[in-house]
mmCIF file of the N, C-alpha and C atoms, coordinates in Angstrom:
data_MODEL
# 
_entry.id   MODEL 
# 
loop_
_atom_site.group_PDB 
_atom_site.id 
_atom_site.type_symbol 
_atom_site.label_atom_id 
_atom_site.label_alt_id 
_atom_site.label_comp_id 
_atom_site.label_asym_id 
_atom_site.label_entity_id 
_atom_site.label_seq_id 
_atom_site.pdbx_PDB_ins_code 
_atom_site.Cartn_x 
_atom_site.Cartn_y 
_atom_site.Cartn_z 
_atom_site.occupancy 
_atom_site.B_iso_or_equiv 
_atom_site.pdbx_formal_charge 
_atom_site.auth_seq_id 
_atom_site.auth_comp_id 
_atom_site.auth_asym_id 
_atom_site.auth_atom_id 
_atom_site.pdbx_PDB_model_num 
ATOM 1   N N  . MET A 1 1  ? 0.848   -1.176 0.000  1.00 0.00 ? 1  MET A N  1 
ATOM 2   C CA . MET A 1 1  ? 0.000   0.000  0.000  1.00 0.00 ? 1  MET A CA 1 
ATOM 3   C C  . MET A 1 1  ? 0.894   1.241  0.000  1.00 0.00 ? 1  MET A C  1 
ATOM 4   N N  . LYS A 1 2  ? 0.549   2.201  -0.821 1.00 0.00 ? 2  LYS A N  1 
ATOM 5   C CA . LYS A 1 2  ? 1.300   3.451  -0.837 1.00 0.00 ? 2  LYS A CA 1 
ATOM 6   C C  . LYS A 1 2  ? 0.853   4.316  0.328  1.00 0.00 ? 2  LYS A C  1 
ATOM 7   N N  . ARG A 1 3  ? 1.822   4.864  1.019  1.00 0.00 ? 3  ARG A N  1 
ATOM 8   C CA . ARG A 1 3  ? 1.544   5.761  2.129  1.00 0.00 ? 3  ARG A CA 1 
ATOM 9   C C  . ARG A 1 3  ? 2.084   7.147  1.814  1.00 0.00 ? 3  ARG A C  1 
ATOM 10  N N  . LYS A 1 4  ? 1.441   8.149  2.383  1.00 0.00 ? 4  LYS A N  1 
ATOM 11  C CA . LYS A 1 4  ? 1.869   9.533  2.209  1.00 0.00 ? 4  LYS A CA 1 
ATOM 12  C C  . LYS A 1 4  ? 2.548   9.999  3.496  1.00 0.00 ? 4  LYS A C  1 
ATOM 13  N N  . HIS A 1 5  ? 3.729   10.590 3.352  1.00 0.00 ? 5  HIS A N  1 
ATOM 14  C CA . HIS A 1 5  ? 4.449   11.115 4.511  1.00 0.00 ? 5  HIS A CA 1 
ATOM 15  C C  . HIS A 1 5  ? 3.652   12.264 5.126  1.00 0.00 ? 5  HIS A C  1 
ATOM 16  N N  . VAL A 1 6  ? 3.600   12.283 6.449  1.00 0.00 ? 6  VAL A N  1 
ATOM 17  C CA . VAL A 1 6  ? 2.927   13.368 7.168  1.00 0.00 ? 6  VAL A CA 1 
ATOM 18  C C  . VAL A 1 6  ? 3.877   13.958 8.195  1.00 0.00 ? 6  VAL A C  1 
ATOM 19  N N  . SER A 1 7  ? 3.611   15.187 8.553  1.00 0.00 ? 7  SER A N  1 
ATOM 20  C CA . SER A 1 7  ? 4.410   15.864 9.574  1.00 0.00 ? 7  SER A CA 1 
ATOM 21  C C  . SER A 1 7  ? 3.727   15.646 10.918 1.00 0.00 ? 7  SER A C  1 
ATOM 22  N N  . SER A 1 8  ? 4.324   14.796 11.733 1.00 0.00 ? 8  SER A N  1 
ATOM 23  C CA . SER A 1 8  ? 3.730   14.437 13.015 1.00 0.00 ? 8  SER A CA 1 
ATOM 24  C C  . SER A 1 8  ? 4.828   13.982 13.956 1.00 0.00 ? 8  SER A C  1 
ATOM 25  N N  . SER A 1 9  ? 4.605   14.186 15.244 1.00 0.00 ? 9  SER A N  1 
ATOM 26  C CA . SER A 1 9  ? 5.615   13.775 16.224 1.00 0.00 ? 9  SER A CA 1 
ATOM 27  C C  . SER A 1 9  ? 5.639   12.270 16.437 1.00 0.00 ? 9  SER A C  1 
ATOM 28  N N  . ASN A 1 10 ? 4.545   11.555 16.064 1.00 0.00 ? 10 ASN A N  1 
ATOM 29  C CA . ASN A 1 10 ? 4.584   10.102 16.258 1.00 0.00 ? 10 ASN A CA 1 
ATOM 30  C C  . ASN A 1 10 ? 4.142   9.282  15.047 1.00 0.00 ? 10 ASN A C  1 
ATOM 31  N N  . ILE A 1 11 ? 3.640   9.923  13.989 1.00 0.00 ? 11 ILE A N  1 
ATOM 32  C CA . ILE A 1 11 ? 3.228   9.203  12.785 1.00 0.00 ? 11 ILE A CA 1 
ATOM 33  C C  . ILE A 1 11 ? 4.119   9.636  11.627 1.00 0.00 ? 11 ILE A C  1 
ATOM 34  N N  . CYS A 1 12 ? 4.666   8.655  10.919 1.00 0.00 ? 12 CYS A N  1 
ATOM 35  C CA . CYS A 1 12 ? 5.557   8.924  9.786  1.00 0.00 ? 12 CYS A CA 1 
ATOM 36  C C  . CYS A 1 12 ? 4.776   9.019  8.473  1.00 0.00 ? 12 CYS A C  1 
ATOM 37  N N  . SER A 1 13 ? 3.880   8.042  8.226  1.00 0.00 ? 13 SER A N  1 
ATOM 38  C CA . SER A 1 13 ? 3.136   8.035  6.973  1.00 0.00 ? 13 SER A CA 1 
ATOM 39  C C  . SER A 1 13 ? 1.792   7.334  7.146  1.00 0.00 ? 13 SER A C  1 
ATOM 40  N N  . ILE A 1 14 ? 0.870   7.674  6.236  1.00 0.00 ? 14 ILE A N  1 
ATOM 41  C CA . ILE A 1 14 ? -0.489  7.156  6.291  1.00 0.00 ? 14 ILE A CA 1 
ATOM 42  C C  . ILE A 1 14 ? -0.912  6.727  4.886  1.00 0.00 ? 14 ILE A C  1 
ATOM 43  N N  . GLY A 1 15 ? -1.514  5.551  4.793  1.00 0.00 ? 15 GLY A N  1 
ATOM 44  C CA . GLY A 1 15 ? -2.044  5.077  3.525  1.00 0.00 ? 15 GLY A CA 1 
ATOM 45  C C  . GLY A 1 15 ? -3.467  4.600  3.702  1.00 0.00 ? 15 GLY A C  1 
ATOM 46  N N  . TYR A 1 16 ? -4.203  4.541  2.589  1.00 0.00 ? 16 TYR A N  1 
ATOM 47  C CA . TYR A 1 16 ? -5.598  4.095  2.664  1.00 0.00 ? 16 TYR A CA 1 
ATOM 48  C C  . TYR A 1 16 ? -5.962  3.390  1.374  1.00 0.00 ? 16 TYR A C  1 
ATOM 49  N N  . GLU A 1 17 ? -6.658  2.287  1.518  1.00 0.00 ? 17 GLU A N  1 
ATOM 50  C CA . GLU A 1 17 ? -7.147  1.527  0.371  1.00 0.00 ? 17 GLU A CA 1 
ATOM 51  C C  . GLU A 1 17 ? -8.672  1.516  0.439  1.00 0.00 ? 17 GLU A C  1 
ATOM 52  N N  . SER A 1 18 ? -9.285  2.271  -0.459 1.00 0.00 ? 18 SER A N  1 
ATOM 53  C CA . SER A 1 18 ? -10.735 2.464  -0.393 1.00 0.00 ? 18 SER A CA 1 
ATOM 54  C C  . SER A 1 18 ? -11.535 1.196  -0.687 1.00 0.00 ? 18 SER A C  1 
ATOM 55  N N  . GLU A 1 19 ? -11.019 0.310  -1.521 1.00 0.00 ? 19 GLU A N  1 
ATOM 56  C CA . GLU A 1 19 ? -11.759 -0.914 -1.853 1.00 0.00 ? 19 GLU A CA 1 
ATOM 57  C C  . GLU A 1 19 ? -11.932 -1.829 -0.648 1.00 0.00 ? 19 GLU A C  1 
ATOM 58  N N  . SER A 1 20 ? -10.882 -1.916 0.171  1.00 0.00 ? 20 SER A N  1 
ATOM 59  C CA . SER A 1 20 ? -10.951 -2.802 1.340  1.00 0.00 ? 20 SER A CA 1 
ATOM 60  C C  . SER A 1 20 ? -11.187 -2.039 2.645  1.00 0.00 ? 20 SER A C  1 
ATOM 61  N N  . LEU A 1 21 ? -11.268 -0.711 2.566  1.00 0.00 ? 21 LEU A N  1 
ATOM 62  C CA . LEU A 1 21 ? -11.446 0.157  3.743  1.00 0.00 ? 21 LEU A CA 1 
ATOM 63  C C  . LEU A 1 21 ? -10.335 -0.069 4.770  1.00 0.00 ? 21 LEU A C  1 
ATOM 64  N N  . THR A 1 22 ? -9.114  -0.221 4.261  1.00 0.00 ? 22 THR A N  1 
ATOM 65  C CA . THR A 1 22 ? -7.957  -0.479 5.123  1.00 0.00 ? 22 THR A CA 1 
ATOM 66  C C  . THR A 1 22 ? -7.104  0.770  5.251  1.00 0.00 ? 22 THR A C  1 
ATOM 67  N N  . LEU A 1 23 ? -6.858  1.156  6.490  1.00 0.00 ? 23 LEU A N  1 
ATOM 68  C CA . LEU A 1 23 ? -6.003  2.289  6.808  1.00 0.00 ? 23 LEU A CA 1 
ATOM 69  C C  . LEU A 1 23 ? -4.675  1.730  7.306  1.00 0.00 ? 23 LEU A C  1 
ATOM 70  N N  . GLU A 1 24 ? -3.572  2.222  6.762  1.00 0.00 ? 24 GLU A N  1 
ATOM 71  C CA . GLU A 1 24 ? -2.254  1.758  7.181  1.00 0.00 ? 24 GLU A CA 1 
ATOM 72  C C  . GLU A 1 24 ? -1.472  2.945  7.726  1.00 0.00 ? 24 GLU A C  1 
ATOM 73  N N  . ILE A 1 25 ? -0.921  2.773  8.900  1.00 0.00 ? 25 ILE A N  1 
ATOM 74  C CA . ILE A 1 25 ? -0.162  3.839  9.551  1.00 0.00 ? 25 ILE A CA 1 
ATOM 75  C C  . ILE A 1 25 ? 1.218   3.333  9.914  1.00 0.00 ? 25 ILE A C  1 
ATOM 76  N N  . GLU A 1 26 ? 2.222   4.087  9.504  1.00 0.00 ? 26 GLU A N  1 
ATOM 77  C CA . GLU A 1 26 ? 3.604   3.822  9.904  1.00 0.00 ? 26 GLU A CA 1 
ATOM 78  C C  . GLU A 1 26 ? 3.959   4.844  10.965 1.00 0.00 ? 26 GLU A C  1 
ATOM 79  N N  . PHE A 1 27 ? 4.355   4.363  12.119 1.00 0.00 ? 27 PHE A N  1 
ATOM 80  C CA . PHE A 1 27 ? 4.732   5.243  13.218 1.00 0.00 ? 27 PHE A CA 1 
ATOM 81  C C  . PHE A 1 27 ? 6.219   5.556  13.143 1.00 0.00 ? 27 PHE A C  1 
ATOM 82  N N  . ASN A 1 28 ? 6.624   6.613  13.791 1.00 0.00 ? 28 ASN A N  1 
ATOM 83  C CA . ASN A 1 28 ? 8.030   7.019  13.773 1.00 0.00 ? 28 ASN A CA 1 
ATOM 84  C C  . ASN A 1 28 ? 8.948   5.974  14.397 1.00 0.00 ? 28 ASN A C  1 
ATOM 85  N N  . THR A 1 29 ? 8.398   5.053  15.132 1.00 0.00 ? 29 THR A N  1 
ATOM 86  C CA . THR A 1 29 ? 9.182   3.967  15.731 1.00 0.00 ? 29 THR A CA 1 
ATOM 87  C C  . THR A 1 29 ? 9.557   2.909  14.691 1.00 0.00 ? 29 THR A C  1 
ATOM 88  N N  . GLY A 1 30 ? 8.902   2.981  13.506 1.00 0.00 ? 30 GLY A N  1 
ATOM 89  C CA . GLY A 1 30 ? 9.114   1.977  12.469 1.00 0.00 ? 30 GLY A CA 1 
ATOM 90  C C  . GLY A 1 30 ? 8.016   0.935  12.418 1.00 0.00 ? 30 GLY A C  1 
ATOM 91  N N  . SER A 1 31 ? 7.162   0.900  13.424 1.00 0.00 ? 31 SER A N  1 
ATOM 92  C CA . SER A 1 31 ? 6.037   -0.042 13.447 1.00 0.00 ? 31 SER A CA 1 
ATOM 93  C C  . SER A 1 31 ? 4.993   0.365  12.413 1.00 0.00 ? 31 SER A C  1 
ATOM 94  N N  . ILE A 1 32 ? 4.386   -0.642 11.781 1.00 0.00 ? 32 ILE A N  1 
ATOM 95  C CA . ILE A 1 32 ? 3.332   -0.404 10.805 1.00 0.00 ? 32 ILE A CA 1 
ATOM 96  C C  . ILE A 1 32 ? 2.105   -1.200 11.241 1.00 0.00 ? 32 ILE A C  1 
ATOM 97  N N  . TYR A 1 33 ? 0.970   -0.513 11.271 1.00 0.00 ? 33 TYR A N  1 
ATOM 98  C CA . TYR A 1 33 ? -0.291  -1.137 11.663 1.00 0.00 ? 33 TYR A CA 1 
ATOM 99  C C  . TYR A 1 33 ? -1.321  -0.930 10.570 1.00 0.00 ? 33 TYR A C  1 
ATOM 100 N N  . GLN A 1 34 ? -2.185  -1.926 10.395 1.00 0.00 ? 34 GLN A N  1 
ATOM 101 C CA . GLN A 1 34 ? -3.324  -1.790 9.514  1.00 0.00 ? 34 GLN A CA 1 
ATOM 102 C C  . GLN A 1 34 ? -4.592  -1.825 10.356 1.00 0.00 ? 34 GLN A C  1 
ATOM 103 N N  . TYR A 1 35 ? -5.518  -0.936 10.012 1.00 0.00 ? 35 TYR A N  1 
ATOM 104 C CA . TYR A 1 35 ? -6.809  -0.829 10.687 1.00 0.00 ? 35 TYR A CA 1 
ATOM 105 C C  . TYR A 1 35 ? -7.877  -1.139 9.646  1.00 0.00 ? 35 TYR A C  1 
ATOM 106 N N  . TYR A 1 36 ? -8.855  -1.963 10.027 1.00 0.00 ? 36 TYR A N  1 
ATOM 107 C CA . TYR A 1 36 ? -9.817  -2.511 9.078  1.00 0.00 ? 36 TYR A CA 1 
ATOM 108 C C  . TYR A 1 36 ? -11.218 -1.929 9.243  1.00 0.00 ? 36 TYR A C  1 
ATOM 109 N N  . ALA A 1 37 ? -11.947 -1.889 8.118  1.00 0.00 ? 37 ALA A N  1 
ATOM 110 C CA . ALA A 1 37 ? -13.319 -1.364 8.063  1.00 0.00 ? 37 ALA A CA 1 
ATOM 111 C C  . ALA A 1 37 ? -13.372 0.100  8.485  1.00 0.00 ? 37 ALA A C  1 
ATOM 112 N N  . VAL A 1 38 ? -12.356 0.844  8.074  1.00 0.00 ? 38 VAL A N  1 
ATOM 113 C CA . VAL A 1 38 ? -12.277 2.272  8.396  1.00 0.00 ? 38 VAL A CA 1 
ATOM 114 C C  . VAL A 1 38 ? -12.939 3.054  7.257  1.00 0.00 ? 38 VAL A C  1 
ATOM 115 N N  . PRO A 1 39 ? -14.008 3.800  7.548  1.00 0.00 ? 39 PRO A N  1 
ATOM 116 C CA . PRO A 1 39 ? -14.680 4.564  6.498  1.00 0.00 ? 39 PRO A CA 1 
ATOM 117 C C  . PRO A 1 39 ? -13.756 5.625  5.889  1.00 0.00 ? 39 PRO A C  1 
ATOM 118 N N  . ALA A 1 40 ? -14.013 5.957  4.640  1.00 0.00 ? 40 ALA A N  1 
ATOM 119 C CA . ALA A 1 40 ? -13.192 6.942  3.934  1.00 0.00 ? 40 ALA A CA 1 
ATOM 120 C C  . ALA A 1 40 ? -13.168 8.282  4.660  1.00 0.00 ? 40 ALA A C  1 
ATOM 121 N N  . TYR A 1 41 ? -14.298 8.665  5.295  1.00 0.00 ? 41 TYR A N  1 
ATOM 122 C CA . TYR A 1 41 ? -14.318 9.959  5.978  1.00 0.00 ? 41 TYR A CA 1 
ATOM 123 C C  . TYR A 1 41 ? -13.304 10.010 7.128  1.00 0.00 ? 41 TYR A C  1 
ATOM 124 N N  . GLU A 1 42 ? -13.034 8.862  7.759  1.00 0.00 ? 42 GLU A N  1 
ATOM 125 C CA . GLU A 1 42 ? -12.041 8.837  8.835  1.00 0.00 ? 42 GLU A CA 1 
ATOM 126 C C  . GLU A 1 42 ? -10.643 9.106  8.271  1.00 0.00 ? 42 GLU A C  1 
ATOM 127 N N  . HIS A 1 43 ? -10.334 8.484  7.137  1.00 0.00 ? 43 HIS A N  1 
ATOM 128 C CA . HIS A 1 43 ? -9.037  8.728  6.507  1.00 0.00 ? 43 HIS A CA 1 
ATOM 129 C C  . HIS A 1 43 ? -8.928  10.190 6.094  1.00 0.00 ? 43 HIS A C  1 
ATOM 130 N N  . ASP A 1 44 ? -9.959  10.725 5.459  1.00 0.00 ? 44 ASP A N  1 
ATOM 131 C CA . ASP A 1 44 ? -9.949  12.120 5.027  1.00 0.00 ? 44 ASP A CA 1 
ATOM 132 C C  . ASP A 1 44 ? -9.772  13.060 6.211  1.00 0.00 ? 44 ASP A C  1 
ATOM 133 N N  . SER A 1 45 ? -10.485 12.798 7.282  1.00 0.00 ? 45 SER A N  1 
ATOM 134 C CA . SER A 1 45 ? -10.389 13.638 8.483  1.00 0.00 ? 45 SER A CA 1 
ATOM 135 C C  . SER A 1 45 ? -9.019  13.521 9.122  1.00 0.00 ? 45 SER A C  1 
ATOM 136 N N  . LEU A 1 46 ? -8.461  12.316 9.142  1.00 0.00 ? 46 LEU A N  1 
ATOM 137 C CA . LEU A 1 46 ? -7.120  12.113 9.692  1.00 0.00 ? 46 LEU A CA 1 
ATOM 138 C C  . LEU A 1 46 ? -6.090  12.913 8.907  1.00 0.00 ? 46 LEU A C  1 
ATOM 139 N N  . MET A 1 47 ? -6.193  12.861 7.592  1.00 0.00 ? 47 MET A N  1 
ATOM 140 C CA . MET A 1 47 ? -5.238  13.579 6.752  1.00 0.00 ? 47 MET A CA 1 
ATOM 141 C C  . MET A 1 47 ? -5.387  15.099 6.884  1.00 0.00 ? 47 MET A C  1 
ATOM 142 N N  . ALA A 1 48 ? -6.599  15.571 7.127  1.00 0.00 ? 48 ALA A N  1 
ATOM 143 C CA . ALA A 1 48 ? -6.863  17.009 7.226  1.00 0.00 ? 48 ALA A CA 1 
ATOM 144 C C  . ALA A 1 48 ? -6.635  17.568 8.629  1.00 0.00 ? 48 ALA A C  1 
ATOM 145 N N  . ALA A 1 49 ? -6.473  16.698 9.608  1.00 0.00 ? 49 ALA A N  1 
ATOM 146 C CA . ALA A 1 49 ? -6.347  17.137 11.005 1.00 0.00 ? 49 ALA A CA 1 
ATOM 147 C C  . ALA A 1 49 ? -5.083  17.962 11.230 1.00 0.00 ? 49 ALA A C  1 
ATOM 148 N N  . SER A 1 50 ? -5.196  18.944 12.094 1.00 0.00 ? 50 SER A N  1 
ATOM 149 C CA . SER A 1 50 ? -4.021  19.747 12.431 1.00 0.00 ? 50 SER A CA 1 
ATOM 150 C C  . SER A 1 50 ? -3.014  18.916 13.223 1.00 0.00 ? 50 SER A C  1 
ATOM 151 N N  . SER A 1 51 ? -3.499  17.909 13.949 1.00 0.00 ? 51 SER A N  1 
ATOM 152 C CA . SER A 1 51 ? -2.630  16.981 14.661 1.00 0.00 ? 51 SER A CA 1 
ATOM 153 C C  . SER A 1 51 ? -3.047  15.559 14.289 1.00 0.00 ? 51 SER A C  1 
ATOM 154 N N  . HIS A 1 52 ? -2.252  14.917 13.449 1.00 0.00 ? 52 HIS A N  1 
ATOM 155 C CA . HIS A 1 52 ? -2.566  13.547 13.026 1.00 0.00 ? 52 HIS A CA 1 
ATOM 156 C C  . HIS A 1 52 ? -2.581  12.598 14.221 1.00 0.00 ? 52 HIS A C  1 
ATOM 157 N N  . GLY A 1 53 ? -1.618  12.779 15.121 1.00 0.00 ? 53 GLY A N  1 
ATOM 158 C CA . GLY A 1 53 ? -1.523  11.908 16.291 1.00 0.00 ? 53 GLY A CA 1 
ATOM 159 C C  . GLY A 1 53 ? -2.731  12.021 17.208 1.00 0.00 ? 53 GLY A C  1 
ATOM 160 N N  . SER A 1 54 ? -3.178  13.243 17.447 1.00 0.00 ? 54 SER A N  1 
ATOM 161 C CA . SER A 1 54 ? -4.351  13.450 18.305 1.00 0.00 ? 54 SER A CA 1 
ATOM 162 C C  . SER A 1 54 ? -5.599  12.875 17.670 1.00 0.00 ? 54 SER A C  1 
ATOM 163 N N  . TYR A 1 55 ? -5.762  13.101 16.366 1.00 0.00 ? 55 TYR A N  1 
ATOM 164 C CA . TYR A 1 55 ? -6.936  12.561 15.678 1.00 0.00 ? 55 TYR A CA 1 
ATOM 165 C C  . TYR A 1 55 ? -6.915  11.038 15.749 1.00 0.00 ? 55 TYR A C  1 
ATOM 166 N N  . PHE A 1 56 ? -5.763  10.460 15.496 1.00 0.00 ? 56 PHE A N  1 
ATOM 167 C CA . PHE A 1 56 ? -5.625  9.006  15.566 1.00 0.00 ? 56 PHE A CA 1 
ATOM 168 C C  . PHE A 1 56 ? -6.031  8.491  16.946 1.00 0.00 ? 56 PHE A C  1 
ATOM 169 N N  . SER A 1 57 ? -5.504  9.110  17.975 1.00 0.00 ? 57 SER A N  1 
ATOM 170 C CA . SER A 1 57 ? -5.789  8.659  19.345 1.00 0.00 ? 57 SER A CA 1 
ATOM 171 C C  . SER A 1 57 ? -7.266  8.781  19.700 1.00 0.00 ? 57 SER A C  1 
ATOM 172 N N  . GLN A 1 58 ? -7.912  9.848  19.244 1.00 0.00 ? 58 GLN A N  1 
ATOM 173 C CA . GLN A 1 58 ? -9.303  10.103 19.616 1.00 0.00 ? 58 GLN A CA 1 
ATOM 174 C C  . GLN A 1 58 ? -10.319 9.370  18.751 1.00 0.00 ? 58 GLN A C  1 
ATOM 175 N N  . HIS A 1 59 ? -9.990  9.100  17.479 1.00 0.00 ? 59 HIS A N  1 
ATOM 176 C CA . HIS A 1 59 ? -11.003 8.580  16.568 1.00 0.00 ? 59 HIS A CA 1 
ATOM 177 C C  . HIS A 1 59 ? -10.726 7.202  15.960 1.00 0.00 ? 59 HIS A C  1 
ATOM 178 N N  . ILE A 1 60 ? -9.488  6.749  16.016 1.00 0.00 ? 60 ILE A N  1 
ATOM 179 C CA . ILE A 1 60 ? -9.156  5.491  15.335 1.00 0.00 ? 60 ILE A CA 1 
ATOM 180 C C  . ILE A 1 60 ? -8.626  4.428  16.290 1.00 0.00 ? 60 ILE A C  1 
ATOM 181 N N  . LYS A 1 61 ? -7.666  4.786  17.101 1.00 0.00 ? 61 LYS A N  1 
ATOM 182 C CA . LYS A 1 61 ? -7.068  3.832  18.036 1.00 0.00 ? 61 LYS A CA 1 
ATOM 183 C C  . LYS A 1 61 ? -8.145  3.217  18.933 1.00 0.00 ? 61 LYS A C  1 
ATOM 184 N N  . ASP A 1 62 ? -8.122  1.921  19.053 1.00 0.00 ? 62 ASP A N  1 
ATOM 185 C CA . ASP A 1 62 ? -9.055  1.162  19.893 1.00 0.00 ? 62 ASP A CA 1 
ATOM 186 C C  . ASP A 1 62 ? -10.508 1.221  19.420 1.00 0.00 ? 62 ASP A C  1 
ATOM 187 N N  . ARG A 1 63 ? -10.763 1.757  18.226 1.00 0.00 ? 63 ARG A N  1 
ATOM 188 C CA . ARG A 1 63 ? -12.129 1.785  17.692 1.00 0.00 ? 63 ARG A CA 1 
ATOM 189 C C  . ARG A 1 63 ? -12.290 0.856  16.492 1.00 0.00 ? 63 ARG A C  1 
ATOM 190 N N  . TYR A 1 64 ? -11.170 0.506  15.891 1.00 0.00 ? 64 TYR A N  1 
ATOM 191 C CA . TYR A 1 64 ? -11.206 -0.354 14.709 1.00 0.00 ? 64 TYR A CA 1 
ATOM 192 C C  . TYR A 1 64 ? -10.315 -1.567 14.935 1.00 0.00 ? 64 TYR A C  1 
ATOM 193 N N  . ARG A 1 65 ? -10.711 -2.667 14.328 1.00 0.00 ? 65 ARG A N  1 
ATOM 194 C CA . ARG A 1 65 ? -9.909  -3.885 14.388 1.00 0.00 ? 65 ARG A CA 1 
ATOM 195 C C  . ARG A 1 65 ? -8.573  -3.593 13.713 1.00 0.00 ? 65 ARG A C  1 
ATOM 196 N N  . TRP A 1 66 ? -7.479  -4.091 14.279 1.00 0.00 ? 66 TRP A N  1 
ATOM 197 C CA . TRP A 1 66 ? -6.163  -3.783 13.749 1.00 0.00 ? 66 TRP A CA 1 
ATOM 198 C C  . TRP A 1 66 ? -5.252  -4.991 13.769 1.00 0.00 ? 66 TRP A C  1 
ATOM 199 N N  . ARG A 1 67 ? -4.153  -4.848 13.046 1.00 0.00 ? 67 ARG A N  1 
ATOM 200 C CA . ARG A 1 67 ? -3.115  -5.889 13.014 1.00 0.00 ? 67 ARG A CA 1 
ATOM 201 C C  . ARG A 1 67 ? -1.773  -5.206 12.832 1.00 0.00 ? 67 ARG A C  1 
ATOM 202 N N  . LYS A 1 68 ? -0.798  -5.639 13.619 1.00 0.00 ? 68 LYS A N  1 
ATOM 203 C CA . LYS A 1 68 ? 0.564   -5.103 13.483 1.00 0.00 ? 68 LYS A CA 1 
ATOM 204 C C  . LYS A 1 68 ? 1.232   -5.821 12.322 1.00 0.00 ? 68 LYS A C  1 
ATOM 205 N N  . MET A 1 69 ? 1.733   -5.049 11.364 1.00 0.00 ? 69 MET A N  1 
ATOM 206 C CA . MET A 1 69 ? 2.374   -5.624 10.184 1.00 0.00 ? 69 MET A CA 1 
ATOM 207 C C  . MET A 1 69 ? 3.878   -5.742 10.368 1.00 0.00 ? 69 MET A C  1 
ATOM 208 N N  . LYS A 1 70 ? 4.453   -4.808 11.081 1.00 0.00 ? 70 LYS A N  1 
ATOM 209 C CA . LYS A 1 70 ? 5.909   -4.770 11.284 1.00 0.00 ? 70 LYS A CA 1 
ATOM 210 C C  . LYS A 1 70 ? 6.219   -4.101 12.599 1.00 0.00 ? 70 LYS A C  1 
# 
């Protein structure tokens, strides 16, 4: 999945696959996680947020099924 680099203190890049509703986040630690059944509006809002990390913590983390990829 292609990810877009973002300016964040804890997130390095974010990718989204609309067909499978999969959100992929690479953290600055090098860990990569995929979140499943994430609506497109969540990805759009995450990308538009003034703080990607805060948006992630408040709206995505622990709300969607996830899997650590790396």
